[in-house]
N, C-alpha and C positions, 0 to 999 in steps of 0.2 A: 396442220391438222395432225393430232396425235393418234396413236393406235386405237385408243378407246373411242374417240370420236368417229373414226372410220368404221369400227365395228358397229357402233350404234346406228350410223347412217345406213350401212349395208343391211343390218337386221330390219330396219324400218322399211326399206323398199322391198325386201323379201316378203315381209308380212303384207304390205299394202299392194304391191304390184303383182306378186306371184302367189298371194294367198297361202303362204306357208304358215303352218301352225307355229307360233312363236317358240313353244317348248321343243320343237324339232331342230331348231337352229342351235347346234352345238358345234364347237370347233372340230371335233373328230368326225362329224357326220359327213357322209358322202354327199358331195355337192349335187351331182346329177339326180340321185335318188331322193334327196331331201326336197329339192325344188321340183322334182318330177318334170325335168326339162326334156323337151323335144327340140328339133332343129329350129323351129320358129321361136321357141322360148329363148334360145341362145341369142337370137337377134334382139329380142326384147331386153335381155340382160345386158348386151353390149350397149344398147341405147340408154338403159338406166345408169350404167357406169359412166358413160360419156356425159350425161346430164347432171349426175350427182357429183362427179369428180373432175370433169373438164379435161379429160385426155382421151385420145383415140385408142381403141382396143383392136388388136389383130386377132382374127378368129383362131389362129394357131396357138395363141397364148392360152386358150382354154384347154389345150391338150395336156398342159402341165398342172392343171388344177383338178385335184381329186376330192379334197375335203374342203369344208367351209373355211378352215384355217388357212389352207392354200390360197383361197380366194381373198381372205383378209390380207395375207402377206403380199399377194400380187398387187392389190390396190395400194397398200402402204408403200411398197418398194417403188411402184410407178410414180406415185405422188412425190416421193422424196428424190427420185432420180430426175424427174421433170423440174422440180424446184431447184435442184443443184446444178442443172445443165446450163 
């Protein structure tokens, strides 16, 4: 899966599952503020990642994600690390 496919899939579930207005999904946008996440939403986000991309997420991984671009990069790196392991 290439970077663009990952971005499209993430954007799709942000709009569908988290009801984020599509125009707010910009790489530099703050992840927490854009998604209006609370602690329960983080659990839903973990589930969405696991269902859409097939790898387990550690809650502490979210501490490193501040922007939507960080989120894209995290998923891309995890997929490619897992694929090459």
